[in-house]
C-alpha positions as CSV (number, residue, x, y, z in Angstrom):
1,M,27.6,-86.8,-34.7
2,D,27.3,-84.5,-31.6
3,V,30.1,-82.9,-29.6
4,Q,30.0,-81.8,-26.0
5,V,32.8,-79.5,-24.9
6,L,33.9,-80.5,-21.4
7,G,36.9,-78.2,-21.1
8,A,39.5,-76.1,-22.9
9,A,36.9,-73.7,-24.4
10,N,38.2,-70.1,-24.1
11,E,40.9,-71.3,-21.8
12,V,44.2,-73.2,-21.8
13,G,44.1,-76.6,-20.0
14,R,41.7,-79.4,-18.9
15,S,41.0,-80.5,-22.5
16,G,38.0,-82.8,-22.9
17,F,35.6,-83.4,-25.7
18,L,32.8,-86.0,-25.7
19,V,31.8,-87.2,-29.2
20,N,28.5,-89.0,-29.6
21,C,28.3,-91.0,-32.8
22,N,24.7,-92.2,-32.8
23,G,25.0,-93.8,-29.4
24,T,28.8,-94.6,-29.5
25,K,30.5,-92.2,-27.2
26,L,34.2,-91.4,-27.6
27,L,36.0,-89.2,-25.1
28,L,38.8,-87.1,-26.7
29,D,41.4,-86.2,-23.9
30,Y,40.6,-85.6,-20.3
31,G,43.2,-83.2,-18.8
32,V,44.0,-81.1,-15.8
33,M,44.2,-77.3,-15.4
34,F,46.7,-76.2,-12.7
35,G,45.7,-73.1,-10.8
36,R,47.9,-70.5,-9.2
37,R,50.0,-71.6,-6.3
38,G,47.6,-72.5,-3.4
39,S,44.5,-72.9,-5.6
40,P,43.1,-76.4,-6.4
41,P,43.4,-77.9,-9.9
42,K,40.5,-77.8,-12.3
43,Y,39.1,-80.6,-14.3
44,P,36.8,-81.0,-17.3
45,L,33.0,-81.5,-16.8
46,H,32.2,-84.9,-15.3
47,V,31.3,-87.8,-17.5
48,K,30.2,-91.3,-16.3
49,P,32.8,-93.9,-17.2
50,K,30.1,-96.5,-17.8
51,D,28.7,-94.3,-20.6
52,L,31.9,-94.3,-22.6
53,D,32.8,-96.7,-25.3
54,A,36.4,-95.5,-25.7
55,I,38.8,-92.9,-24.2
56,I,41.3,-91.4,-26.6
57,I,44.5,-89.6,-25.4
58,T,46.2,-87.4,-28.1
59,H,49.4,-86.9,-26.1
60,A,50.9,-87.1,-22.7
61,H,50.9,-83.5,-21.5
62,L,48.9,-83.2,-18.4
63,D,46.4,-80.7,-19.7
64,H,45.3,-83.5,-22.1
65,S,45.9,-86.7,-20.1
66,G,46.1,-85.8,-16.4
67,N,42.6,-86.5,-15.4
68,V,42.1,-89.8,-17.3
69,P,42.8,-92.0,-14.2
70,S,39.7,-90.5,-12.5
71,L,37.6,-92.5,-14.9
72,F,39.1,-95.7,-13.5
73,V,38.0,-95.3,-9.9
74,S,35.2,-97.7,-10.8
75,G,35.3,-98.0,-14.6
76,N,37.2,-100.2,-17.0
77,T,36.8,-98.5,-20.3
78,D,39.3,-99.2,-23.1
79,V,41.8,-96.3,-23.5
80,Y,43.7,-95.7,-26.7
81,A,47.0,-93.9,-27.4
82,T,50.3,-94.5,-29.1
83,P,52.9,-96.5,-27.2
84,P,55.1,-93.4,-26.4
85,T,52.0,-91.5,-25.1
86,F,51.2,-94.2,-22.6
87,D,54.8,-94.4,-21.4
88,L,55.0,-90.6,-21.0
89,S,51.5,-90.3,-19.5
90,K,52.3,-92.8,-16.8
91,L,55.6,-91.0,-16.0
92,L,54.0,-87.5,-15.9
93,I,50.8,-88.5,-14.0
94,N,52.9,-90.4,-11.4
95,D,55.1,-87.4,-10.9
96,M,52.0,-85.1,-10.5
97,L,50.7,-87.4,-7.8
98,K,54.0,-87.3,-5.9
99,I,54.2,-83.5,-6.0
100,E,50.5,-82.8,-5.3
101,K,49.7,-85.4,-2.7
102,N,46.0,-85.8,-2.1
103,A,45.2,-82.9,-4.4
104,H,43.4,-85.1,-7.0
105,P,40.4,-87.4,-6.9
106,F,42.5,-90.5,-7.8
107,G,45.8,-92.1,-6.9
108,L,48.3,-94.8,-8.1
109,P,45.6,-97.6,-8.1
110,E,43.5,-95.7,-10.6
111,L,46.6,-94.9,-12.7
112,N,47.6,-98.6,-12.7
113,N,44.0,-99.5,-13.6
114,M,44.2,-97.1,-16.5
115,M,47.3,-98.8,-17.8
116,K,45.7,-102.2,-17.5
117,N,43.0,-101.0,-19.9
118,A,45.6,-99.4,-22.3
119,K,45.2,-100.3,-26.0
120,E,48.3,-99.2,-28.0
121,V,47.6,-97.8,-31.5
122,D,50.1,-96.6,-34.1
123,F,49.6,-93.8,-36.6
124,K,47.1,-94.5,-39.4
125,Q,45.9,-97.7,-37.7
126,K,42.1,-97.7,-37.8
127,V,40.0,-98.7,-34.8
128,T,36.3,-99.4,-34.9
129,K,34.1,-99.0,-31.8
130,G,30.4,-99.4,-32.4
131,N,29.2,-96.8,-34.9
132,A,32.5,-95.0,-35.0
133,T,35.9,-95.5,-36.6
134,F,39.0,-93.5,-35.6
135,E,42.6,-93.3,-36.4
136,F,45.7,-91.3,-35.1
137,R,47.8,-89.1,-37.3
138,E,51.1,-87.5,-36.4
139,S,50.8,-84.1,-34.7
140,G,54.4,-82.9,-34.6
141,H,53.9,-81.7,-31.0
142,V,55.6,-84.3,-28.8
143,I,56.9,-87.8,-29.3
144,G,53.9,-90.1,-30.0
145,G,51.6,-87.0,-30.1
146,S,48.6,-87.5,-32.3
147,T,45.7,-85.8,-34.0
148,V,42.5,-87.9,-34.3
149,L,40.2,-88.4,-37.3
150,V,36.8,-89.8,-36.4
151,E,34.4,-91.2,-39.0
152,S,30.7,-92.1,-38.4
153,E,27.8,-92.3,-40.8
154,K,29.8,-90.7,-43.7
155,K,30.7,-87.7,-41.5
156,K,34.3,-86.9,-40.5
157,L,35.5,-85.0,-37.4
158,F,39.1,-83.9,-37.1
159,Y,40.5,-83.2,-33.6
160,T,44.0,-81.7,-33.6
161,G,44.9,-81.8,-29.9
162,D,48.1,-79.8,-29.9
163,I,50.0,-79.5,-33.2
164,K,53.2,-78.2,-34.7
165,T,52.9,-77.7,-38.5
166,N,56.6,-77.2,-39.2
167,G,58.1,-80.0,-37.2
168,S,61.3,-79.8,-35.2
169,R,64.8,-81.4,-35.0
170,M,63.3,-84.4,-33.4
171,L,59.8,-84.8,-34.9
172,K,58.2,-84.7,-38.3
173,E,55.7,-82.0,-38.9
174,M,51.9,-82.5,-38.5
175,D,50.3,-84.9,-41.0
176,T,47.8,-82.7,-42.8
177,D,46.8,-85.3,-45.5
178,I,43.3,-86.0,-44.0
179,G,41.0,-85.2,-47.0
180,E,37.8,-83.4,-46.6
181,I,36.2,-83.1,-43.1
182,D,32.8,-82.0,-41.8
183,M,33.9,-80.7,-38.3
184,L,37.2,-79.4,-36.9
185,I,38.2,-79.0,-33.3
186,T,41.5,-77.3,-33.0
187,E,43.8,-75.6,-30.5
188,S,44.6,-71.9,-31.1
189,T,46.8,-71.0,-28.2
190,Y,49.2,-69.0,-30.4
191,A,46.9,-68.4,-33.4
192,K,47.3,-64.6,-33.2
193,T,50.9,-64.5,-32.1
194,E,53.6,-63.8,-34.6
195,Q,56.3,-66.4,-34.0
196,I,60.1,-65.8,-34.3
197,P,61.4,-67.8,-37.2
198,R,62.9,-71.1,-36.0
199,K,66.2,-70.6,-37.7
200,T,66.6,-67.2,-35.9
201,S,65.8,-68.7,-32.5
202,E,68.2,-71.6,-33.1
203,Q,71.0,-69.4,-34.2
204,G,70.5,-67.1,-31.2
205,L,70.8,-70.1,-28.8
206,I,73.9,-71.5,-30.6
207,E,75.7,-68.1,-30.6
208,F,74.9,-67.4,-26.9
209,A,76.0,-70.9,-25.9
210,N,79.3,-70.6,-27.7
211,E,79.8,-67.1,-26.2
212,V,79.3,-68.5,-22.7
213,M,81.7,-71.3,-23.3
214,D,84.4,-69.0,-24.8
215,R,84.5,-67.1,-21.6
216,K,84.9,-70.3,-19.6
217,G,81.4,-70.1,-18.2
218,I,78.7,-72.6,-17.4
219,L,75.4,-72.4,-19.3
220,F,72.2,-73.5,-17.5
221,I,69.1,-73.9,-19.6
222,P,65.8,-74.3,-17.6
223,S,63.6,-76.4,-19.9
224,F,60.7,-78.8,-19.8
225,S,61.7,-82.4,-19.3
226,V,59.5,-83.7,-22.2
227,E,60.8,-82.9,-25.7
228,R,62.1,-79.4,-25.0
229,S,65.3,-80.5,-23.2
230,Q,66.0,-83.1,-25.8
231,E,65.3,-80.6,-28.6
232,M,67.8,-78.1,-27.1
233,A,70.5,-80.8,-27.0
234,C,69.8,-81.8,-30.6
235,I,70.1,-78.1,-31.8
236,L,73.4,-77.7,-30.1
237,R,74.7,-81.1,-31.3
238,S,73.7,-80.4,-34.9
239,A,75.7,-77.1,-34.7
240,N,78.9,-79.1,-33.7
241,F,78.8,-77.8,-30.2
242,K,82.1,-79.1,-28.8
243,H,81.2,-79.1,-25.1
244,K,79.5,-81.6,-22.8
245,I,75.8,-81.4,-22.5
246,I,74.4,-82.7,-19.2
247,M,70.7,-83.4,-18.3
248,D,69.2,-84.3,-15.0
249,G,65.9,-85.0,-13.3
250,M,63.0,-86.3,-15.2
251,A,64.6,-85.5,-18.6
252,L,66.7,-88.6,-18.2
253,K,63.6,-90.8,-17.8
254,V,62.1,-89.1,-20.9
255,N,65.3,-89.9,-22.8
256,E,64.9,-93.6,-21.9
257,I,61.3,-93.5,-23.3
258,M,62.5,-91.9,-26.5
259,F,65.3,-94.5,-26.9
260,K,62.6,-97.1,-26.5
261,H,60.5,-95.7,-29.4
262,P,63.0,-94.5,-32.0
263,E,60.5,-95.1,-34.9
264,Y,58.6,-92.0,-33.6
265,L,61.6,-89.7,-34.1
266,R,62.4,-87.8,-37.3
267,D,66.0,-89.2,-37.2
268,P,66.9,-91.5,-34.3
269,K,70.6,-90.9,-35.0
270,I,70.5,-87.3,-34.0
271,F,69.4,-88.3,-30.5
272,A,71.8,-91.3,-30.2
């Protein structure tokens, strides 16, 4: 089992790892790195679509999924992800193409071709391609987000993608019950950063929100449309926040996707 790092080594963004299992080639993620304003985006090292046996997307964030459509300019490789990941990837990549017109080596036709080759897979559902077998496990990072366990010739590789080990209001924690492995590819963005305890962060948000409301103010919370906006709303709701919570923009479309896949949430009732 050989691994070629295509991106995301000593950097954040453009994730891509090519795993060769005795001739069976699996591509784990294929993302985009956005440069500073005015600079072009960066992509993982090029791979030939015809050489791939399967493309695997761990989750929908663009640094992991954003360049997958480039593989469908002329290719028709099977691409695997969970149902929420496909729905969110289509939404986010489509939005990226609208905002950054002509900035990428693909467009809507390639995105649509990617979706035509989509193979939906649930957690713990094993898939065999040639000499390799792989399965998704829950990552706790975003709805439908996965880690990937690859097995070939009695060797195991575990790719975490992005993970959250303690879960959240909306999602269960990362599934760590994977047994012994021979190789680990993991993200380490905040590995050396001491995190503020979640309870402390939540309590600070709740207290500040109530303080603003008590003085008849309006509280604006700039937040990512995928997961973060919904998590904020769940935190406030669980604290019996008595005021109206309003979302706009893409967050509303993300809400629809979450309602479509309640089985991927920790407790669908909290987001009802």
